[in-house]
C-alpha positions in Angstrom: 0.1 -0.1 0.1 1.3 3.5 -0.7 1.7 5.6 2.4 0.3 9.1 1.7 1.6 11.7 3.7 0.1 15.1 4.7 2.6 17.5 3.1 0.2 20.4 2.4 2.6 21.8 -0.2 -0.6 23.9 -1.9 -1.3 25.4 1.4 -5.1 25.2 0.3 -6.0 21.6 1.8 -8.6 22.2 4.1 -8.3 20.9 7.7 -12.2 19.5 7.6 -12.2 16.6 5.3 -8.3 16.2 4.9 -7.9 12.9 6.4 -11.2 11.5 5.1 -9.6 12.5 1.5 -6.1 10.9 2.4 -8.0 7.8 3.6 -9.8 7.6 0.5 -6.7 7.8 -1.6 -5.0 5.2 0.4 -8.0 2.9 0.0 -7.8 3.5 -3.8 -4.3 2.4 -3.7 -4.9 -0.6 -1.8 -8.0 -1.6 -3.8 -5.9 -1.8 -7.0 -5.2 -5.1 -8.4 -1.7 -3.8 -9.6 1.2 -4.0 -7.0 1.8 -0.2 -6.4 5.4 -0.6 -5.5 6.8 -2.8 -7.9 4.9 -1.4 -10.8 4.7 2.3 -11.6 1.0 3.0 -12.9 1.2 6.7 -12.9 4.1 7.8 -15.5 5.2 11.2 -16.2 2.9 11.7 -19.1 -0.3 10.5 -17.5 0.7 12.6 -14.1 1.4 15.7 -16.5 -2.2 15.4 -18.0 -3.7 15.1 -14.6 -1.8 18.3 -13.5 -3.3 19.9 -16.4 -6.8 19.0 -15.6 -6.4 20.3 -12.0 -5.2 23.5 -13.7 -8.6 23.7 -15.7 -10.8 22.6 -12.8 -12.2 25.9 -12.3 -14.6 25.3 -15.7 -16.5 22.9 -13.2 -16.6 25.7 -10.3 -14.0 24.1 -8.4 -10.8 25.4 -7.0 -7.5 24.0 -8.3 -5.6 24.3 -5.0 -7.9 21.7 -3.6 -6.4 18.9 -5.4 -2.5 19.6 -4.3 -1.1 20.5 -7.6 2.1 21.7 -6.0 2.6 18.5 -4.4 2.0 16.7 -7.8 4.4 19.0 -9.4 7.1 18.6 -6.8 6.6 14.8 -7.3 7.1 15.0 -10.9 10.2 16.8 -10.5 11.7 14.2 -8.3 11.1 11.5 -10.6 10.5 9.5 -7.7 8.1 6.8 -8.6 6.5 6.0 -5.2 6.0 9.8 -4.7 4.5 10.1 -8.2 2.2 7.3 -7.2 1.1 8.8 -3.8 0.5 12.4 -5.4 -1.3 11.3 -8.6 -3.7 8.9 -6.7 -4.3 11.6 -4.0 -5.1 14.1 -6.7 -7.2 11.7 -8.8 -9.1 10.4 -6.0 -10.3 13.7 -4.6 -11.0 15.0 -8.0 -13.1 11.9 -8.7 -15.0 12.1 -5.4 -15.8 15.6 -5.8 -16.9 15.5 -9.4 -19.2 12.6 -8.8 -20.6 13.5 -5.5 -19.6 17.1 -4.7 -17.1 18.9 -2.9 -19.1 19.5 0.3 -20.0 16.1 2.3 -23.6 15.2 2.8 -23.2 16.1 6.4 -22.5 19.7 5.7 -25.3 20.3 3.4 -28.0 21.5 5.7 -31.6 20.2 5.3 -30.4 18.0 2.2 -31.7 14.3 2.2 -31.1 13.3 -1.3 -28.6 10.5 -1.5 -25.6 10.9 -3.9 -24.5 7.9 -6.0 -21.8 5.7 -4.2 -18.3 5.9 -5.1 -16.3 3.3 -3.6 -12.6 3.3 -3.4 -12.6 0.0 -5.5 -14.5 2.1 -8.3 -12.0 4.7 -8.4 -9.0 2.5 -8.4 -10.7 1.0 -11.6 -11.1 4.4 -13.2 -7.5 5.3 -12.7 -6.7 1.6 -14.5 -9.1 2.6 -17.4 -7.7 6.2 -17.6 -4.1 5.2 -17.7 -4.6 2.0 -20.1 -6.6 4.1 -22.6 -4.7 7.7 -22.0 -8.1 9.4 -21.2 -7.3 11.1 -18.0 -9.5 14.3 -18.8 -12.4 12.1 -20.5 -12.4 9.6 -17.5 -12.8 12.6 -15.1 -15.4 14.4 -17.2 -17.5 11.4 -17.3 -18.2 11.7 -13.5 -20.0 15.1 -13.9 -23.5 15.4 -14.6 -24.4 15.0 -18.2 -27.8 16.9 -17.9 -28.5 20.2 -20.0 -28.7 22.2 -16.7 -25.1 21.4 -15.7 -23.7 21.8 -19.3 -25.6 25.2 -19.6 -24.2 26.5 -16.2 -20.6 25.2 -17.3 -21.0 27.1 -20.5 -22.1 30.3 -18.7 -19.3 30.1 -16.2 -16.6 29.9 -19.1 -18.2 33.2 -20.6 -18.0 35.1 -17.3 -15.0 37.3 -16.5 -12.7 36.2 -13.9 -13.2 37.3 -10.4 -15.5 36.6 -7.7 -18.7 38.3 -9.0 -22.2 37.6 -7.8 -22.9 35.5 -11.1 -19.7 33.2 -10.7 -20.6 32.7 -7.2 -24.0 31.5 -8.0 -23.0 29.3 -10.9 -20.4 27.7 -8.7 -22.9 27.0 -6.1 -25.4 25.3 -8.3 -23.0 23.5 -10.1 -21.7 22.0 -6.8 -25.8 21.3 -5.9 -26.0 19.5 -9.4 -23.1 17.3 -8.2 -24.9 16.2 -5.3 -27.8 14.5 -7.3 -28.0 11.1 -8.6 -27.1 10.7 -12.1 -29.9 8.5 -13.0 -33.2 10.6 -11.7 -35.7 8.7 -13.7 -37.1 9.6 -17.3 -40.5 10.0 -15.6 -40.3 12.3 -12.4 -41.2 15.0 -10.5 -38.9 18.0 -9.5 -39.9 20.8 -7.4 -37.3 23.7 -7.7 -37.9 25.7 -4.3 -36.5 29.1 -5.4 -38.5 28.6 -8.6 -41.8 28.1 -6.9 -42.5 25.4 -9.6 -43.1 21.7 -9.9 -42.1 20.3 -13.4 -43.4 16.9 -14.5 -41.0 14.9 -16.8 -42.0 12.3 -19.0 -39.5 10.2 -21.3 -36.9 12.8 -20.1 -38.6 15.9 -21.4 -40.8 18.2 -19.5 -44.4 17.5 -19.7 -46.2 20.1 -17.7 -45.2 22.5 -15.0 -47.3 23.8 -12.0 -46.9 26.8 -9.6 -46.1 25.9 -6.2 -46.2 27.4 -2.5 -43.3 26.5 -0.2 -42.3 26.7 3.3 -41.7 30.2 4.9 -38.1 30.9 5.8 -38.7 30.3 9.3 -40.3 26.7 8.6 -38.3 26.0 5.3 -39.3 23.0 3.0 -36.4 20.6 3.2 -34.6 19.0 0.0 -35.4 15.7 -0.4 -36.6 12.7 -2.5 -39.4 10.5 -2.4 -41.6 8.1 -4.3 -45.2 9.2 -5.3 -47.1 6.0 -5.1 -50.8 7.4 -5.4 -53.3 10.2 -5.3 -55.4 10.7 -2.1 -58.8 12.4 -3.0 -60.5 14.4 -0.3 -57.7 13.6 2.6 -58.3 14.6 6.1 -55.6 16.9 8.0 -54.1 15.7 11.1 -53.1 19.0 12.5 -49.5 18.8 13.7 -49.0 20.1 17.6 -47.0 22.8 16.3 -49.9 24.5 14.2 -52.1 23.5 17.2 -50.2 25.4 19.4 -49.6 28.6 17.0 -53.3 29.3 16.1 -55.9 26.4 15.9 -55.8 25.5 19.6 -56.7 29.1 20.5 -59.6 29.0 17.9 -61.0 26.0 19.4 -60.7 27.2 23.1 -62.3 30.9 22.3 -64.6 29.8 19.4 -65.4 26.2 19.3 -68.4 26.9 16.9 -66.4 28.6 14.3 -63.9 25.7 14.6 -66.5 23.3 14.0 -67.7 24.9 11.2 -64.2 24.9 9.6 -64.4 21.1 9.7 -62.1 20.8 12.9 -62.9 17.8 15.3 -60.9 17.5 18.3 -60.1 15.2 21.5 -57.9 15.3 24.7 -55.5 12.5 25.2 -52.4 12.4 27.3 -52.9 15.8 28.3 -52.5 17.1 24.8 -55.0 18.4 22.4 -55.3 16.5 19.1 -57.3 17.9 16.1 -58.4 16.8 12.9 -59.8 18.7 10.0 -62.5 16.8 7.9 -62.2 16.4 4.0 -63.8 19.2 1.9 -63.0 22.3 -0.2 -62.1 24.1 3.0 -59.7 21.4 4.1 -56.2 23.0 4.6 -55.0 20.1 2.2 -57.4 20.9 -0.3 -59.2 18.1 -2.2 -56.0 16.3 -3.6 -52.8 15.2 -1.8 -50.1 13.0 -3.4 -49.3 9.9 -1.3 -45.4 10.3 -1.3 -44.4 8.5 2.2 -41.4 10.4 3.7 -39.9 10.9 7.2 -40.3 14.5 7.1 -44.1 14.6 6.7 -43.8 17.0 3.6 -46.1 16.4 0.9 -47.6 18.3 -2.3 -51.3 19.0 -2.0 -54.2 21.3 -3.0 -55.1 24.5 -1.1 -58.1 26.3 -0.6 -56.1 29.8 -0.8 -55.9 29.8 -4.4 -55.2 33.6 -4.6 -51.7 33.0 -3.0 -50.3 31.3 -6.1 -50.7 35.0 -7.9 -47.8 36.1 -5.5 -44.4 36.2 -7.1 -42.6 35.1 -3.9 -44.7 32.1 -2.7 -43.2 31.4 0.9 -46.2 30.9 2.9 -46.4 27.0 4.3 -45.1 25.4 7.1 -42.7 23.4 5.0 -45.3 21.4 2.6 -45.9 22.2 -1.0 -49.1 23.5 -2.2 -49.9 22.9 -5.9 -52.0 25.0 -8.2 -54.0 23.2 -10.6 -54.0 19.6 -8.4 -56.6 18.1 -10.5 -54.7 18.6 -13.7 -51.5 16.9 -12.2 -53.7 14.0 -10.7 -55.1 13.4 -13.8 -51.8 13.2 -15.6 -50.4 11.0 -13.1 -53.2 8.8 -13.1 -53.7 8.7 -16.7 -52.4 5.1 -17.1 -54.8 3.8 -14.5 -57.8 4.5 -16.6 -59.1 7.2 -14.3 -59.8 10.4 -16.4 -60.9 14.0 -15.3 -64.7 13.3 -15.2 -64.1 10.3 -13.0 -61.9 12.2 -10.8 -64.3 15.2 -10.7 -66.9 12.9 -9.4 -65.0 11.5 -6.7 -63.8 15.1 -5.6 -67.4 15.9 -5.3 -68.3 13.0 -3.2 -66.2 14.1 -0.3 -65.2 10.8 0.6 -61.5 10.0 1.2 -60.1 7.8 -1.8 -56.5 6.4 -2.3 -55.9 6.1 -5.9 -52.5 4.0 -6.7 -50.5 5.0 -9.8 -49.6 2.3 -12.0 -46.0 2.5 -11.0 -44.0 4.6 -8.3 -43.0 8.3 -9.5 -40.0 9.6 -8.2 -39.9 12.9 -6.7 -37.1 15.4 -6.0 -37.2 18.6 -4.0 -34.3 20.6 -4.9 -32.9 24.3 -4.5 -31.3 25.8 -7.6 -30.9 29.6 -7.8 -29.7 29.3 -11.4 -31.8 27.4 -13.8 -31.5 27.1 -17.7 -34.3 27.1 -20.3 -34.5 24.6 -23.0 -32.2 26.9 -25.2 -29.5 26.9 -22.4 -30.4 30.5 -21.6 -29.4 31.1 -17.8 -31.9 32.7 -15.1 -30.6 33.7 -11.6 -33.3 33.5 -9.1 -33.9 34.8 -5.9 -32.0 33.1 -3.0 -35.4 32.2 -1.0 -33.7 30.7 2.3 -30.4 32.6 1.8 -28.4 29.3 1.3 -26.0 30.4 -1.4 -23.5 32.3 0.6 -23.0 29.2 3.0 -22.4 26.9 0.2 -20.0 29.5 -1.3 -18.0 29.8 1.8 -17.7 26.1 2.2 -16.6 25.6 -1.5 -13.9 28.4 -0.3 -13.0 26.0 2.6 -13.4 28.5 5.4 -17.2 28.1 6.9 -19.2 26.1 9.0 -21.8 23.2 8.0 -25.2 24.5 7.1 -27.9 24.1 9.7 -30.0 20.8 9.5 -32.3 21.8 12.3 -35.6 19.9 12.4 -38.4 21.4 9.9 -41.8 22.1 11.0 -44.7 21.0 8.4 -48.5 21.3 8.3 -49.1 18.2 6.3 -49.5 15.3 8.8 -52.4 13.5 7.3 -54.5 10.2 7.9 
């Protein structure tokens, strides 16, 4: 096994994550089927190609000094085979990890609960073998980044901007990083909610089939970023009111004006010294008449709302964490189309006021993401408002001098039977 030492010639290696990066590189070395000492895999030409790739890594929104170019250059100058092996393996391994999974590790991303694709040391060792055998250092590393149009458009936009720490460059760097966090295969059919865009996108066969305005959580009760599976549509859902909202408002309504509370469909009991409240199904229900059945540990859902006028607001941060969807019957009809349930049949169910669970023909992945830079179908870039003020924290972490983002619990309004 190669012994990788902490030389820090570059002066840029961040303290946080250093030893995990060294451990990754050491594991990569030990995972290789080829003996590292007896056979030099990294020759001068391949190492020089790797060094050149590091020198251009800013095109991906990353910082060259994070990949120890000075250490690799010194190793090349020394012509010491073992030193070259150690330096090149370290640089390639950390590059591969950051391009495939993102520079910022999962535990430092705040309220982010979407798993990145795994990248085991053995897989990195295999990538090194392929890159060296085929002399494709650049192509092999490039294959790890997202291949979707959003990422490509942002890379192109970044290349066209002047150097310097401009707001646009920072926004692009941050959002390229967020793209690297995502799984590479999201599914040809999927739902994607982009929180700063206040929009839900429905994709069919890899292309956007429809979009819907959404309302997201307030900055004090933000919608988390997570993934789930939509398994059905719930028609006329009841609402089991969370304790946080009982304490905030509904409990007071029940105590001071129980008649008004009943008129709004609330029913309540006392158990275990606490007030428990449910709102009956119907047009006045806070979940509206349609809710997507998407089990998740955050009790965050996509659902209808009786407060339709809020969709006309430009900034739509009004909920306790859940996502309210405009035109939910249209969305439900599209999701249920393969099951034989059409719009007239759905309308009849809505009028009946009875709760119905309608399964989809197959689960549909949903991703709730946070992109403050988006590209349209022609590659044109739009910069969105940073709804929860998360960009600066990500940018600071990419610069290596900031604490992790907060991952405190998120309150929601969507608990439902």
